C-alpha positions in Angstrom: -48.1 30.2 75.3 -44.8 29.1 74.0 -43.9 26.4 71.4 -40.3 26.1 72.4 -39.7 23.6 75.2 -36.5 22.3 76.7 -37.0 18.8 78.2 -35.1 17.5 81.3 -37.7 15.0 82.4 -36.7 11.5 81.2 -32.9 11.4 81.2 -30.7 9.7 83.8 -29.7 11.9 86.6 -26.0 11.3 85.9 -26.4 13.1 82.5 -26.9 16.3 84.3 -23.7 16.2 86.3 -20.7 18.2 85.3 -17.1 16.8 85.7 -17.0 18.2 89.2 -20.3 16.3 90.1 -22.4 19.5 90.2 -26.0 19.1 89.1 -26.7 21.4 86.2 -30.5 21.2 86.4 -31.1 24.2 88.7 -29.0 26.3 86.3 -31.0 25.0 83.3 -34.2 26.0 85.1 -32.7 29.5 85.7 -31.7 29.7 82.0 -35.2 28.8 80.8 -36.8 31.2 83.4 -34.7 34.0 82.0 -35.0 33.2 78.3 -38.2 34.6 76.7 -40.4 32.3 74.7 -39.1 29.1 76.3 -40.7 26.6 78.6 -39.4 23.6 80.5 -40.5 20.0 80.7 -39.8 18.4 84.1 -40.8 15.3 86.0 -43.9 16.0 88.1 -42.0 15.6 91.3 -39.0 17.7 90.2 -40.4 21.2 90.5 -39.8 23.9 87.9 -37.8 26.5 89.9 -38.5 30.1 88.9 -40.1 29.1 85.5 -43.6 30.4 85.5 -46.4 27.8 85.9 -47.7 28.5 82.4 -44.3 27.8 80.9 -43.8 24.5 82.8 -44.9 21.1 81.5 -45.1 17.9 83.5 -43.5 15.1 81.6 -45.3 11.9 82.5 -43.8 8.4 82.1 -44.5 6.8 78.7 -47.3 4.3 78.8 -48.5 1.3 76.8 -52.0 1.2 78.3 -54.2 3.9 79.7 -54.3 2.1 83.0 -50.5 2.8 83.4 -51.2 6.6 83.3 -50.1 8.2 86.6 -52.0 11.5 87.0 -49.8 13.8 89.1 -50.8 16.4 91.6 -51.1 19.4 89.3 -48.3 22.0 89.5 -48.0 23.0 85.9 -50.4 24.3 83.2 -49.2 21.8 80.6 -48.6 18.0 80.6 -46.9 15.6 78.2 -47.4 11.9 77.8 -45.9 9.4 75.4 -47.9 6.4 74.4 -47.5 3.1 72.5 -50.8 2.6 70.8 -50.1 -0.9 69.3 -53.0 -2.4 71.3 -55.7 0.0 70.2 -56.4 2.7 67.8 -54.3 5.8 68.1 -57.1 8.3 68.5 -59.1 6.1 70.9 -56.1 5.8 73.2 -55.4 9.5 73.0 -59.0 10.3 73.8 -58.8 8.0 76.9 -55.7 9.8 78.0 -57.3 13.2 77.6 -60.3 12.2 79.6 -58.0 11.4 82.5 -56.1 14.7 82.3 -58.8 17.3 82.5 -58.1 21.0 83.3 -54.7 21.4 81.7 -54.3 24.4 79.4 -52.2 22.2 77.0 -51.7 18.5 76.6 -48.8 17.3 74.5 -49.5 13.9 73.0 -46.4 11.9 71.9 -47.4 8.8 69.9 -44.9 6.1 69.2 -46.8 5.4 66.0 -45.8 7.5 63.0 -48.0 6.1 60.2 -49.8 8.7 58.2 -53.2 7.2 59.1 -52.3 7.5 62.8 -51.1 11.0 62.5 -54.2 12.1 60.6 -56.5 10.5 63.2 -54.6 12.3 66.0 -54.7 15.6 64.0 -58.4 15.3 63.6 -58.8 14.7 67.4 -56.6 17.6 68.2 -58.6 20.0 66.0 -62.1 18.8 66.8 -61.8 17.6 70.4 -63.7 19.7 73.1 -60.7 19.1 75.3 -58.8 22.0 73.6 -55.1 22.8 73.9 -53.9 19.6 72.3 -50.4 19.6 70.7 -48.8 16.6 69.0 -45.2 15.9 69.6 -43.9 14.1 66.5 -40.7 12.3 65.5 -38.7 14.0 62.9 -36.3 11.2 62.0 -36.3 10.2 58.3 -39.3 7.9 58.7 -41.2 10.5 60.8 -40.6 13.3 58.3 -41.7 11.2 55.4 -44.9 10.3 57.2 -45.6 13.8 58.2 -45.2 14.9 54.6 -47.6 12.2 53.5 -50.2 12.9 56.2 -52.8 15.7 56.1 -52.4 17.3 59.5 -54.7 20.2 58.7 -54.7 22.9 61.4 -53.4 20.6 64.1 -50.6 22.1 66.3 -47.5 20.0 66.5 -43.9 20.3 67.7 -40.8 18.3 66.8 -39.1 15.8 69.0 -35.4 14.8 68.6 -36.0 11.2 69.4 -32.3 10.4 70.2 -30.7 12.5 67.5 -27.6 14.6 68.2 -27.6 18.3 67.8 -26.1 18.4 64.3 -28.6 16.0 62.8 -31.6 17.6 64.6 -30.6 21.2 63.8 -30.1 20.4 60.1 -33.7 19.1 59.9 -35.3 22.2 61.4 -35.8 24.2 58.2 -37.7 21.2 56.7 -39.6 20.7 60.0 -40.7 24.3 59.9 -41.7 24.0 56.3 -43.9 21.0 57.1 -45.8 23.1 59.6 -44.3 22.5 63.0 -45.0 25.3 65.5 -41.8 24.7 67.5 -39.9 22.0 69.3 -39.9 20.0 72.5 -36.3 18.8 72.7 -34.0 17.5 75.3 -30.8 15.6 74.7 -30.2 17.0 71.2 -29.6 20.3 72.9 -27.8 19.3 76.1 -26.9 15.6 75.7 -23.4 16.0 74.2 -22.2 18.7 76.6 -21.5 16.5 79.5 -17.7 16.6 79.4 -17.6 20.4 79.5 -17.6 22.5 82.6 -20.8 24.1 83.9 -20.3 27.5 82.2 -19.5 26.0 78.9 -22.5 23.6 79.0 -24.9 26.5 79.8 -23.4 28.6 77.0 -23.8 25.8 74.5 -27.3 25.1 75.6 -28.2 28.8 75.4 -26.7 29.2 71.9 -28.6 26.1 70.6 -31.9 27.4 72.0 -31.3 30.7 70.2 -30.5 28.8 67.0 -33.8 27.0 67.2 -35.6 30.3 67.7 -33.9 31.9 64.7 -34.8 29.0 62.4 -38.5 29.3 63.2 -38.4 33.1 62.9 -37.2 33.0 59.3 
């Protein structure tokens, strides 16, 4: 199982078009399929091309209540859901989500809340739950990093999300992210978002180079 994930699930379709209007997503799927140690996050209805099922993750729409959770027909071994837990306790809502997503090898939980208490409760759930395969997807902006540093995440698995950051900002944080215990990343626009004005070959080359940069940082 990989801890490096490239996300193409929640962005506007227009962001994936090159200046000649070609859709770059099939080429991104091919790139991930041919890059060892990487997986892809896609919309449940999108398909994952030649990426193996165990390296594909269904990115579900973010929710504010568990009743909003749309459980897809399963076509991937992993699933990811973002949730705003302001109406209930973080761990309680996460547990309700997990109960509605049985059978996945890995479930990536992406909380909007970043307080140390919330992170610790989710970390406890991730390490003690009988559901297994739980990975936290955490913000690594300034506030997020400060709270991760203050929280005791124990042995919980977590990966970094870029949360709207550009590549330079995100990549500069990676050494600190790794030092704080992240296993990897689940990242989208920080890797491909600023490449839209380039042609298809240049976009793919830039994306590939950034993926390799992330790998090298975590290999040190």
